[in-house]
C-alpha positions in Angstrom: 97.1 99.5 103.1 98.9 102.0 100.9 101.5 101.0 98.4 103.6 102.7 95.8 103.5 99.9 93.2 101.1 97.9 91.1 101.2 94.2 90.2 100.6 93.6 86.5 99.8 90.2 84.9 101.9 90.2 81.7 102.1 86.5 80.6 105.8 85.7 81.0 107.1 88.1 83.7 110.7 87.3 83.3 110.6 87.9 79.5 108.7 91.2 79.9 111.2 92.3 82.7 114.1 91.6 80.3 112.5 93.4 77.3 111.5 96.4 79.4 115.1 96.7 80.7 116.2 97.0 77.1 113.7 99.8 76.8 115.2 101.6 79.8 112.3 100.6 82.1 113.1 98.8 85.4 110.4 96.7 86.9 110.6 93.7 89.2 109.9 90.2 87.9 107.7 88.3 90.4 108.7 84.7 89.6 110.7 84.5 92.8 107.4 85.2 94.8 105.5 82.5 93.0 103.9 84.8 90.4 105.8 84.0 87.2 103.2 85.8 85.0 103.5 89.1 86.8 105.8 92.1 87.1 105.8 94.7 89.8 105.8 98.4 88.6 106.6 101.2 91.0 104.5 104.3 90.6 106.5 107.2 89.5 105.9 110.7 88.2 103.3 111.3 85.5 106.0 111.5 82.9 107.7 108.3 84.2 104.3 106.5 84.2 103.6 107.5 80.7 107.0 106.3 79.5 106.5 103.0 81.3 103.0 102.4 79.8 104.3 103.2 76.3 107.2 100.7 76.7 104.9 98.1 78.2 102.5 98.4 75.4 105.3 98.0 72.9 106.8 94.9 74.7 103.4 93.2 75.0 102.5 93.9 71.4 105.7 92.1 70.3 104.5 88.9 71.9 101.4 88.8 69.6 
């Protein structure tokens, strides 16, 4: 199968989703699919992916 997204385990998926939205990054929380600790990230351009990874690192480091 070929997909254009990755599933990432982030702890509290809904919380990470909300924080990423404030950073201008749109992901999909997966709690509605029985995976409350995950978000789904669609693969974008190289620049978009780098921006997403920077924001994800920032958001995840805030939880520590």
